[in-house]
C-alpha positions in Angstrom: 8.9 -32.8 7.1 7.3 -31.1 4.5 7.6 -31.8 0.7 6.9 -29.3 -1.6 6.1 -30.4 -5.6 6.6 -27.6 -7.8 4.8 -27.9 -11.1 6.3 -26.6 -14.4 5.3 -26.8 -18.3 7.7 -26.4 -20.8 10.2 -24.7 -18.2 7.5 -22.5 -16.8 6.6 -22.5 -13.2 2.8 -22.2 -12.5 2.1 -23.8 -9.0 3.0 -25.8 -6.3 1.7 -28.0 -3.3 3.1 -28.4 0.0 2.4 -31.4 2.3 2.9 -31.8 6.4 4.2 -29.8 8.9 8.2 -29.4 9.1 8.5 -30.5 12.5 11.6 -27.9 13.3 9.6 -26.9 16.1 6.5 -27.3 18.7 3.3 -26.5 17.0 2.3 -22.7 17.3 6.3 -21.8 17.8 7.5 -23.4 14.5 9.2 -20.4 12.7 10.0 -23.1 9.5 6.7 -23.6 9.3 5.7 -19.7 9.7 8.2 -18.8 6.9 6.7 -21.2 4.8 3.2 -20.2 5.3 4.2 -16.2 5.1 5.7 -16.7 2.0 2.9 -19.1 0.3 0.5 -16.2 1.3 2.7 -13.7 -0.3 2.6 -15.3 -3.4 -1.1 -15.8 -3.4 -2.2 -12.3 -2.4 0.4 -10.7 -5.3 -1.4 -12.7 -7.7 -4.7 -12.5 -6.7 -4.6 -8.7 -5.3 -1.8 -7.2 -6.8 -1.8 -8.7 -10.4 -5.6 -8.7 -10.3 -5.6 -12.4 -11.6 -7.1 -15.8 -10.7 -5.1 -18.4 -8.7 -6.7 -21.4 -7.9 -5.9 -22.7 -4.2 -6.7 -25.0 -1.9 -5.4 -25.0 2.4 -6.2 -27.4 4.3 -4.5 -26.2 7.8 -5.3 -29.0 9.9 -3.2 -31.7 7.6 -0.8 -29.1 6.1 -2.2 -29.8 2.7 -1.8 -26.8 0.1 -2.3 -26.8 -3.7 -2.0 -23.4 -5.7 -2.0 -23.5 -9.4 -2.1 -20.1 -12.0 -2.3 -21.1 -15.1 -2.2 -17.4 -16.5 1.7 -18.0 -15.7 1.6 -19.8 -18.2 1.8 -19.0 -22.4 -1.6 -19.3 -24.1 -2.9 -18.9 -20.4 -5.2 -15.8 -21.2 -2.9 -13.1 -19.6 -0.8 -10.2 -21.3 2.8 -11.2 -21.7 4.0 -9.3 -18.9 1.5 -10.8 -15.9 2.4 -13.9 -17.1 5.8 -13.6 -16.7 5.8 -12.0 -13.2 3.5 -15.1 -12.3 5.7 -17.5 -13.8 8.5 -15.7 -11.7 7.0 -15.5 -8.4 6.7 -19.4 -8.4 9.9 -19.9 -9.5 11.4 -17.1 -7.1 10.2 -19.7 -4.1 11.7 -22.6 -5.6 15.0 -21.0 -5.6 14.1 -19.5 -2.2 13.0 -23.1 -1.2 16.3 -24.4 -2.4 18.5 -22.2 -0.7 16.4 -23.2 2.9 16.6 -26.7 1.8 20.5 -26.4 2.2 20.2 -25.4 5.4 16.9 -27.5 6.5 17.0 -30.6 4.5 15.9 -32.8 7.7 12.7 -30.7 7.5 12.2 -29.9 3.6 12.3 -31.5 0.5 11.4 -30.1 -3.2 11.2 -31.3 -6.4 10.0 -30.4 -9.7 7.0 -32.1 -11.2 7.1 -31.5 -15.1 3.8 -32.1 -17.0 4.6 -34.6 -19.6 4.7 -33.2 -23.5 1.7 -33.9 -25.3 
């Protein structure tokens, strides 16, 4: 099973972490795992290249651990407002895409939201 935890602060999504293999298919032939990888890389490339913005990420392929954060998605993160909304929208869209997938693949995917504590 793959568990995806989304980071959110004051209602704004700014990153996620993914843990584990889905187990939907054999290694190298798992279409659900391939879909997650493609969506994750789309987000990374869109932020880093498309929006020319900073994104922090760690990818450990051998144990399927991925962490992605773009603090610029948060208010006061140093980006112009349009880019800030665009980055937050990418993460939000990914969350809802996975929520839809979880309805069908509930044995293979789990999602949750981790809200930052109010300071």
